[in-house]
C-alpha positions, 0 to 999 in steps of 0.5 A, spaced: 556 529 600 560 533 605 557 532 612 558 540 612 553 541 607 548 539 612 550 544 618 545 550 620 545 555 626 540 553 631 539 558 638 540 553 644 534 556 647 529 553 642 531 546 644 525 543 647 526 541 654 518 539 656 513 536 651 507 540 649 500 538 652 495 537 650 499 534 644 495 538 638 497 545 641 504 544 638 506 547 632 506 544 625 510 547 619 507 544 613 512 544 607 509 543 600 512 547 595 511 553 600 511 554 608 505 554 612 505 555 619 499 550 623 498 547 629 498 539 630 490 540 631 490 542 623 493 535 621 486 533 619 484 539 615 491 537 611 491 530 610 486 527 605 480 522 605 484 515 603 490 517 606 494 512 611 498 514 617 503 509 618 506 509 626 511 506 630 509 502 636 515 501 639 515 502 646 521 505 650 524 501 656 528 505 662 535 503 658 539 507 663 542 503 668 547 504 674 552 499 675 557 498 681 563 494 680 566 489 685 571 495 686 566 499 688 566 504 682 560 506 679 559 505 671 553 509 667 550 504 662 546 506 656 543 500 653 542 500 645 541 494 642 538 487 644 542 481 641 538 475 644 533 475 650 538 476 655 544 479 652 544 487 650 550 491 647 551 498 651 555 504 651 558 505 658 562 510 661 567 510 664 569 504 660 577 504 660 578 500 666 572 495 665 574 488 664 571 482 660 568 477 665 567 482 670 560 482 674 556 489 675 551 489 680 545 493 678 540 492 683 537 487 688 537 480 684 540 484 678 547 484 675 550 483 668 556 480 666 561 483 661 562 479 655 565 483 650 569 490 650 568 493 643 570 500 640 568 507 643 565 505 650 561 499 647 560 493 651 556 487 650 552 484 657 549 478 659 544 479 664 542 475 671 536 476 675 531 472 679 524 474 681 522 478 675 523 478 668 528 482 664 523 488 662 521 488 669 528 489 672 529 495 667 522 498 670 525 497 677 532 499 676 532 503 670 531 510 668 528 513 661 534 514 656 533 521 655 537 525 649 543 528 652 540 535 650 534 534 655 537 536 661 534 533 667 540 532 672 543 525 675 536 522 677 532 525 671 524 526 672 519 521 673 514 524 669 518 523 663 516 515 664 510 517 661 511 523 657 517 520 653 512 515 650 507 515 644 500 513 644 502 507 640 507 504 644 506 497 645 512 493 643 518 493 648 525 494 646 526 502 644 532 506 647 529 512 644 522 515 642 520 515 635 518 522 637 513 524 631 508 520 635 508 524 641 504 529 638 498 524 637 492 523 642 486 520 642 482 526 640 486 527 634 486 520 632 478 520 632 478 526 628 483 523 623 478 517 623 472 521 622 476 524 616 477 517 613 484 517 614 487 510 616 492 508 621 497 502 620 503 500 625 510 498 624 515 497 629 522 499 629 526 499 636 530 505 636 537 505 638 541 510 642 545 510 635 540 515 633 544 520 637 551 518 635 554 524 631 557 523 624 564 523 625 566 523 618 567 528 613 563 525 607 556 521 608 559 515 604 564 514 609 558 513 615 556 507 617 549 506 620 547 503 626 543 497 626 536 497 628 530 491 629 524 492 625 518 488 623 512 489 619 506 484 618 503 481 612 496 485 614 499 491 614 503 490 608 497 488 605 493 495 607 499 499 605 499 496 598 491 497 597 492 504 599 497 505 594 493 502 589 487 506 590 490 512 590 491 514 597 498 517 600 502 513 605 503 518 611 509 516 615 509 518 622 517 519 624 523 517 620 523 510 623 516 508 620 519 511 613 525 507 614 521 500 615 517 502 609 523 504 605 527 498 607 522 493 605 519 496 599 520 494 592 525 498 588 521 498 581 513 497 584 514 500 591 510 494 594 512 492 601 512 486 604 512 483 611 519 483 614 522 481 621 529 483 622 535 488 622 535 495 618 541 499 617 538 503 611 542 510 611 538 515 606 541 521 603 540 526 598 539 522 591 535 516 594 529 515 590 523 514 595 519 508 593 513 508 597 512 514 602 509 520 600 508 524 606 513 525 612 511 528 619 517 529 623 520 533 628 526 538 627 533 534 627 540 536 629 545 539 625 549 534 621 545 528 623 543 522 619 536 524 620 537 531 617 540 528 611 534 523 611 529 529 611 533 533 606 533 527 601 525 527 602 524 534 601 530 537 598 536 540 602 535 547 600 528 546 601 529 544 608 534 549 610 529 554 608 524 551 612 529 550 618 531 557 618 523 559 618 522 555 624 528 558 628 526 565 626 518 563 628 520 560 635 519 553 633 521 548 638 526 543 636 528 536 637 525 530 641 520 534 645 519 540 640 514 541 634 513 538 628 513 539 620 509 535 615 513 534 608 510 533 602 515 529 597 516 534 591 513 532 584 518 528 580 518 532 573 520 527 567 
């Protein structure tokens, strides 16, 4: 399909700059053959007993670093993919004058050696540090890697260290938040539990590649970035048991959906334990194997995420839903409102 098919108009004033508090006060657009304007707090009234929420428990690290070159020049670094315990790939700017073998100072007793220069401002770094472990170094010297459409100035906002982190965050490694999870708090989870809606967790470390624009004209030419994912055996068993007993799998976010669809059997829909990388790219025409309902935020025009939701609910359905959202003041992107998508019934 043409990438242009996934374009739409979005007034810039609808791009959310701060998270709604309490989270249950955010809007929720229910897409279910029609459109219903709800709030996140209505979720327990929409989901059914026996449904299973599947959330991403990745934790965002302060992945934006400032590197000082030996010449005194300043380089802005955004980590996006862990290669080994000490080695990461990152986007840097300016990148042109950086050299392989050069050491960047990142803070007291914290530096990085440039191992490779890749295309489009990407490099591979090996970190050196003493007196703390690597994730402590990120905490000490890094800033939260907010998306470029959230404007905070050069030093960011310290409040984002908590705000740009979900209730489920546990496994360190993401450089972007699985933002649908930002809508949950303890009170909402308790209400869902009382409704007999279950909860399961998977991991997908969201990479900075999620914000990269699609630069090709046809979706078949786009190369999806790799992200590390994991689902353990107990979670896989719970998902399979839920499906067997007629419960629905409700993914909180596109990242959780991509984990399940990566591991689901093409014929049976059963999922299995998995630990590794996925580059699953979902566009209209994809046959979903496991997931029944998707809760997700409102995404960028012509993005891989809007392509995914269009595959799930239908391109024209999502264009109509997004037009409704813009006309009714829904807030878009990471700190914005959410929609709840029910997979259309497939007629024989």
